[in-house]
TIVO-2410 file (N, C-alpha, C; in nm, 3 decimals):
# residues 87
REC num residu      c1      c2      c3 atome chaine
REC   1      M  10.374  12.106   9.913     N      A
REC   1      M  10.464  11.999   9.950    CA      A
REC   1      M  10.596  12.060   9.996     C      A
REC   2      N  10.652  12.004  10.101     N      A
REC   2      N  10.780  12.056  10.147    CA      A
REC   2      N  10.897  11.982  10.079     C      A
REC   3      E  11.014  12.042  10.089     N      A
REC   3      E  11.132  11.987  10.023    CA      A
REC   3      E  11.172  11.850  10.076     C      A
REC   4      S  11.151  11.827  10.204     N      A
REC   4      S  11.186  11.699  10.264    CA      A
REC   4      S  11.103  11.585  10.204     C      A
REC   5      K  10.973  11.608  10.191     N      A
REC   5      K  10.885  11.506  10.133    CA      A
REC   5      K  10.921  11.483   9.986     C      A
REC   6      F  10.951  11.591   9.916     N      A
REC   6      F  10.991  11.579   9.775    CA      A
REC   6      F  11.119  11.494   9.763     C      A
REC   7      Y  11.216  11.522   9.847     N      A
REC   7      Y  11.340  11.444   9.848    CA      A
REC   7      Y  11.311  11.296   9.869     C      A
REC   8      D  11.222  11.266   9.964     N      A
REC   8      D  11.186  11.126   9.990    CA      A
REC   8      D  11.123  11.060   9.867     C      A
REC   9      I  11.039  11.134   9.796     N      A
REC   9      I  10.976  11.080   9.675    CA      A
REC   9      I  11.082  11.051   9.569     C      A
REC  10      V  11.173  11.144   9.548     N      A
REC  10      V  11.280  11.124   9.448    CA      A
REC  10      V  11.361  11.000   9.481     C      A
REC  11      K  11.399  10.985   9.606     N      A
REC  11      K  11.479  10.870   9.647    CA      A
REC  11      K  11.400  10.739   9.634     C      A
REC  12      E  11.271  10.745   9.662     N      A
REC  12      E  11.186  10.626   9.647    CA      A
REC  12      E  11.183  10.582   9.500     C      A
REC  13      V  11.164  10.677   9.410     N      A
REC  13      V  11.161  10.643   9.267    CA      A
REC  13      V  11.297  10.592   9.223     C      A
REC  14      E  11.403  10.655   9.269     N      A
REC  14      E  11.539  10.609   9.235    CA      A
REC  14      E  11.557  10.463   9.277     C      A
REC  15      N  11.515  10.429   9.397     N      A
REC  15      N  11.528  10.291   9.446    CA      A
REC  15      N  11.443  10.194   9.367     C      A
REC  16      E  11.323  10.237   9.330     N      A
REC  16      E  11.233  10.151   9.252    CA      A
REC  16      E  11.290  10.120   9.114     C      A
REC  17      M  11.370  10.210   9.062     N      A
REC  17      M  11.424  10.192   8.926    CA      A
REC  17      M  11.550  10.107   8.924     C      A
REC  18      G  11.591  10.059   9.037     N      A
REC  18      G  11.706   9.970   9.041    CA      A
REC  18      G  11.832  10.036   8.988     C      A
REC  19      G  11.901   9.967   8.902     N      A
REC  19      G  12.029  10.015   8.852    CA      A
REC  19      G  12.023  10.110   8.735     C      A
REC  20      Y  11.903  10.145   8.689     N      A
REC  20      Y  11.894  10.234   8.573    CA      A
REC  20      Y  11.944  10.374   8.605     C      A
REC  21      I  11.917  10.419   8.727     N      A
REC  21      I  11.966  10.550   8.770    CA      A
REC  21      I  12.082  10.527   8.865     C      A
REC  22      T  12.195  10.588   8.834     N      A
REC  22      T  12.314  10.567   8.915    CA      A
REC  22      T  12.330  10.674   9.023     C      A
REC  23      Q  12.262  10.790   9.004     N      A
REC  23      Q  12.278  10.897   9.103    CA      A
REC  23      Q  12.167  10.999   9.085     C      A
REC  24      T  12.122  11.055   9.195     N      A
REC  24      T  12.030  11.170   9.190    CA      A
REC  24      T  12.086  11.280   9.277     C      A
REC  25      S  12.060  11.402   9.236     N      A
REC  25      S  12.098  11.519   9.314    CA      A
REC  25      S  11.974  11.608   9.323     C      A
REC  26      V  11.932  11.638   9.445     N      A
REC  26      V  11.811  11.716   9.467    CA      A
REC  26      V  11.849  11.849   9.530     C      A
REC  27      N  11.799  11.957   9.471     N      A
REC  27      N  11.821  12.091   9.524    CA      A
REC  27      N  11.687  12.163   9.520     C      A
REC  28      G  11.621  12.171   9.633     N      A
REC  28      G  11.487  12.227   9.636    CA      A
REC  28      G  11.392  12.135   9.561     C      A
REC  29      F  11.333  12.186   9.454     N      A
REC  29      F  11.245  12.106   9.370    CA      A
REC  29      F  11.306  12.082   9.233     C      A
REC  30      S  11.438  12.091   9.226     N      A
REC  30      S  11.515  12.060   9.106    CA      A
REC  30      S  11.586  11.927   9.127     C      A
REC  31      V  11.589  11.846   9.022     N      A
REC  31      V  11.653  11.715   9.032    CA      A
REC  31      V  11.743  11.694   8.911     C      A
REC  32      E  11.862  11.646   8.936     N      A
REC  32      E  11.951  11.600   8.829    CA      A
REC  32      E  11.969  11.451   8.849     C      A
REC  33      I  11.950  11.375   8.742     N      A
REC  33      I  11.972  11.231   8.750    CA      A
REC  33      I  12.082  11.191   8.656     C      A
REC  34      E  12.154  11.088   8.694     N      A
REC  34      E  12.256  11.029   8.609    CA      A
REC  34      E  12.213  10.885   8.582     C      A
REC  35      C  12.211  10.850   8.455     N      A
REC  35      C  12.169  10.716   8.413    CA      A
REC  35      C  12.285  10.650   8.341     C      A
REC  36      K  12.283  10.518   8.342     N      A
REC  36      K  12.384  10.448   8.265    CA      A
REC  36      K  12.324  10.408   8.130     C      A
REC  37      S  12.409  10.399   8.032     N      A
REC  37      S  12.364  10.359   7.899    CA      A
REC  37      S  12.327  10.211   7.900     C      A
REC  38      N  12.262  10.166   7.797     N      A
REC  38      N  12.225  10.025   7.789    CA      A
REC  38      N  12.346   9.933   7.799     C      A
REC  39      S  12.458   9.977   7.744     N      A
REC  39      S  12.580   9.896   7.750    CA      A
REC  39      S  12.646   9.903   7.888     C      A
REC  40      G  12.610  10.007   7.965     N      A
REC  40      G  12.670  10.025   8.096    CA      A
REC  40      G  12.804  10.094   8.092     C      A
REC  41      K  12.849  10.131   7.974     N      A
REC  41      K  12.982  10.192   7.960    CA      A
REC  41      K  12.980  10.344   7.971     C      A
REC  42      Q  12.865  10.405   7.950     N      A
REC  42      Q  12.856  10.550   7.953    CA      A
REC  42      Q  12.751  10.596   8.052     C      A
REC  43      R  12.763  10.720   8.094     N      A
REC  43      R  12.666  10.783   8.182    CA      A
REC  43      R  12.610  10.905   8.109     C      A
REC  44      H  12.483  10.934   8.133     N      A
REC  44      H  12.423  11.055   8.077    CA      A
REC  44      H  12.327  11.114   8.179     C      A
REC  45      T  12.300  11.243   8.165     N      A
REC  45      T  12.224  11.314   8.267    CA      A
REC  45      T  12.099  11.381   8.212     C      A
REC  46      A  12.010  11.412   8.303     N      A
REC  46      A  11.892  11.493   8.275    CA      A
REC  46      A  11.862  11.576   8.399     C      A
REC  47      K  11.802  11.693   8.376     N      A
REC  47      K  11.765  11.782   8.486    CA      A
REC  47      K  11.617  11.817   8.472     C      A
REC  48      F  11.549  11.819   8.587     N      A
REC  48      F  11.406  11.848   8.590    CA      A
REC  48      F  11.376  11.951   8.698     C      A
REC  49      E  11.275  12.032   8.674     N      A
REC  49      E  11.218  12.123   8.773    CA      A
REC  49      E  11.076  12.077   8.798     C      A
REC  50      F  11.038  12.062   8.923     N      A
REC  50      F  10.903  12.021   8.960    CA      A
REC  50      F  10.834  12.134   9.034     C      A
REC  51      D  10.706  12.151   9.006     N      A
REC  51      D  10.625  12.251   9.075    CA      A
REC  51      D  10.574  12.190   9.205     C      A
REC  52      K  10.607  12.253   9.316     N      A
REC  52      K  10.573  12.198   9.447    CA      A
REC  52      K  10.423  12.197   9.475     C      A
REC  53      N  10.345  12.275   9.401     N      A
REC  53      N  10.201  12.283   9.425    CA      A
REC  53      N  10.118  12.192   9.335     C      A
REC  54      T  10.174  12.155   9.219     N      A
REC  54      T  10.095  12.077   9.122    CA      A
REC  54      T  10.161  11.945   9.082     C      A
REC  55      G  10.294  11.936   9.099     N      A
REC  55      G  10.366  11.818   9.053    CA      A
REC  55      G  10.408  11.828   8.908     C      A
REC  56      D  10.365  11.934   8.838     N      A
REC  56      D  10.404  11.952   8.699    CA      A
REC  56      D  10.556  11.961   8.689     C      A
REC  57      S  10.610  11.920   8.576     N      A
REC  57      S  10.755  11.921   8.562    CA      A
REC  57      S  10.797  11.980   8.428     C      A
REC  58      T  10.919  12.030   8.428     N      A
REC  58      T  10.983  12.080   8.308    CA      A
REC  58      T  11.120  12.014   8.300     C      A
REC  59      T  11.153  11.962   8.184     N      A
REC  59      T  11.287  11.908   8.162    CA      A
REC  59      T  11.374  12.024   8.119     C      A
REC  60      T  11.475  12.055   8.199     N      A
REC  60      T  11.562  12.168   8.167    CA      A
REC  60      T  11.687  12.126   8.092     C      A
REC  61      F  11.721  11.998   8.097     N      A
REC  61      F  11.833  11.944   8.020    CA      A
REC  61      F  11.815  11.794   8.007     C      A
REC  62      A  11.844  11.742   7.890     N      A
REC  62      A  11.840  11.598   7.868    CA      A
REC  62      A  11.943  11.562   7.762     C      A
REC  63      A  12.043  11.484   7.803     N      A
REC  63      A  12.146  11.442   7.708    CA      A
REC  63      A  12.084  11.360   7.594     C      A
REC  64      Y  11.983  11.281   7.626     N      A
REC  64      Y  11.910  11.202   7.527    CA      A
REC  64      Y  11.761  11.229   7.547     C      A
REC  65      P  11.707  11.329   7.475     N      A
REC  65      P  11.569  11.374   7.498    CA      A
REC  65      P  11.462  11.264   7.488     C      A
REC  66      N  11.485  11.159   7.412     N      A
REC  66      N  11.384  11.055   7.395    CA      A
REC  66      N  11.405  10.936   7.488     C      A
REC  67      S  11.489  10.951   7.586     N      A
REC  67      S  11.520  10.842   7.678    CA      A
REC  67      S  11.397  10.798   7.757     C      A
REC  68      G  11.368  10.671   7.752     N      A
REC  68      G  11.259  10.615   7.831    CA      A
REC  68      G  11.286  10.623   7.980     C      A
REC  69      T  11.412  10.613   8.019     N      A
REC  69      T  11.449  10.621   8.161    CA      A
REC  69      T  11.414  10.759   8.216     C      A
REC  70      Y  11.449  10.864   8.144     N      A
REC  70      Y  11.416  11.000   8.187    CA      A
REC  70      Y  11.265  11.014   8.204     C      A
REC  71      R  11.193  10.972   8.100     N      A
REC  71      R  11.047  10.987   8.098    CA      A
REC  71      R  10.982  10.910   8.214     C      A
REC  72      Y  11.028  10.787   8.235     N      A
REC  72      Y  10.973  10.706   8.344    CA      A
REC  72      Y  10.999  10.772   8.480     C      A
REC  73      F  11.122  10.815   8.502     N      A
REC  73      F  11.156  10.880   8.628    CA      A
REC  73      F  11.068  11.002   8.651     C      A
REC  74      R  11.061  11.091   8.552     N      A
REC  74      R  10.981  11.213   8.563    CA      A
REC  74      R  10.834  11.182   8.591     C      A
REC  75      D  10.780  11.087   8.517     N      A
REC  75      D  10.638  11.052   8.533    CA      A
REC  75      D  10.609  10.990   8.669     C      A
REC  76      E  10.700  10.908   8.719     N      A
REC  76      E  10.680  10.846   8.851    CA      A
REC  76      E  10.688  10.949   8.963     C      A
REC  77      V  10.785  11.039   8.955     N      A
REC  77      V  10.796  11.144   9.057    CA      A
REC  77      V  10.669  11.230   9.054     C      A
REC  78      R  10.627  11.269   8.934     N      A
REC  78      R  10.507  11.351   8.920    CA      A
REC  78      R  10.384  11.281   8.978     C      A
REC  79      A  10.366  11.153   8.948     N      A
REC  79      A  10.251  11.077   8.997    CA      A
REC  79      A  10.252  11.068   9.149     C      A
REC  80      K  10.368  11.042   9.207     N      A
REC  80      K  10.377  11.031   9.353    CA      A
REC  80      K  10.355  11.167   9.421     C      A
REC  81      M  10.403  11.274   9.357     N      A
REC  81      M  10.379  11.408   9.411    CA      A
REC  81      M  10.229  11.437   9.410     C      A
REC  82      R  10.165  11.410   9.299     N      A
REC  82      R  10.022  11.441   9.287    CA      A
REC  82      R   9.940  11.358   9.386     C      A
REC  83      K   9.978  11.234   9.405     N      A
REC  83      K   9.909  11.150   9.502    CA      A
REC  83      K   9.922  11.211   9.642     C      A
REC  84      E  10.042  11.252   9.675     N      A
REC  84      E  10.067  11.313   9.807    CA      A
REC  84      E   9.992  11.446   9.820     C      A
REC  85      L   9.990  11.526   9.715     N      A
REC  85      L   9.923  11.655   9.719    CA      A
REC  85      L   9.771  11.641   9.732     C      A
REC  86      N   9.717  11.531   9.680     N      A
REC  86      N   9.572  11.510   9.684    CA      A
REC  86      N   9.524  11.442   9.810     C      A
REC  87      N   9.616  11.404   9.900     N      A
REC  87      N   9.576  11.341  10.027    CA      A
REC  87      N   9.534  11.443  10.128     C      A
***
């Protein structure tokens, strides 16, 4: 998978998640996301590395390791990557 297609997948997932993710930053196959807290008063981040050949991911930083938002984002990006890789 090329970086351009990966970027498109990340942005697609960001848009699908509505207001839960306030910002994404993509550098190659690394992604940093910023999420808002349930109250909307705070922001927190997570960073992921994705394998361009398999879609596998590693969480390299998570302000809240058990966050459902992080998990959902990571799983959706991974699923879309794998779908694209299997076409």
